[in-house]
C-alpha positions in Angstrom: 148.5 135.5 232.1 146.5 135.2 228.9 148.7 137.8 227.1 151.6 135.5 228.0 149.8 132.4 226.7 149.7 130.8 230.1 146.5 128.9 230.6 144.3 128.8 233.7 145.0 125.1 234.0 148.7 125.7 234.0 148.3 128.4 236.6 146.2 126.1 238.9 148.8 123.4 238.7 151.6 125.9 239.5 149.7 127.2 242.6 149.0 123.6 243.8 152.4 122.1 243.1 154.7 125.0 243.1 157.2 126.1 245.7 156.7 129.3 247.6 159.9 131.3 247.2 158.8 134.5 248.8 156.0 135.6 251.2 154.6 139.1 251.5 152.6 139.0 254.7 152.1 142.7 254.8 150.5 143.1 251.4 147.1 144.7 251.4 144.3 143.8 251.3 145.6 140.2 251.6 149.0 138.6 252.3 150.5 137.2 249.1 153.2 134.8 248.0 155.5 134.3 245.0 155.4 130.7 243.7 157.8 129.0 241.4 156.8 126.0 239.3 158.4 124.4 236.2 156.2 123.0 233.5 157.9 121.2 230.6 161.2 122.8 231.8 159.7 126.3 231.6 159.8 128.3 234.8 156.7 130.1 235.9 156.2 132.6 238.7 152.7 133.1 240.1 151.9 135.8 242.6 148.8 134.9 244.6 147.0 136.6 247.5 145.1 134.6 250.1 141.8 135.7 251.6 141.7 133.5 254.7 138.2 134.7 255.6 136.6 133.4 252.4 139.2 130.8 251.6 139.8 132.4 248.2 143.1 132.4 246.3 143.4 135.5 244.1 145.8 135.3 241.1 147.7 138.6 240.9 150.0 137.8 237.9 151.7 134.9 236.2 154.8 135.2 234.1 157.9 133.5 232.9 160.8 134.9 234.9 163.6 136.6 232.9 167.1 135.1 233.2 168.3 138.8 233.2 166.5 139.4 236.5 166.8 135.9 238.1 169.6 133.5 238.9 169.5 130.1 237.2 167.4 128.6 240.0 164.7 131.3 239.3 164.4 131.6 243.1 167.0 134.3 243.6 166.9 137.8 242.2 170.1 139.1 240.7 
């Protein structure tokens, strides 16, 4: 996230306000989700895992999705 110049604040906003576009309920050790959020017209994907026992949200990665790999809506893989 920091290597991609995406701040913690931007990431928190994306997790809170973004749209879950994919769920991975079988991920281990915790289920995870792929979240899409636009900030200043830039799309961001955030992969987060959820530890329901502790209530923690664990950021796995944050990146700007590539138009080469994603359709224009950034929700659908090519």
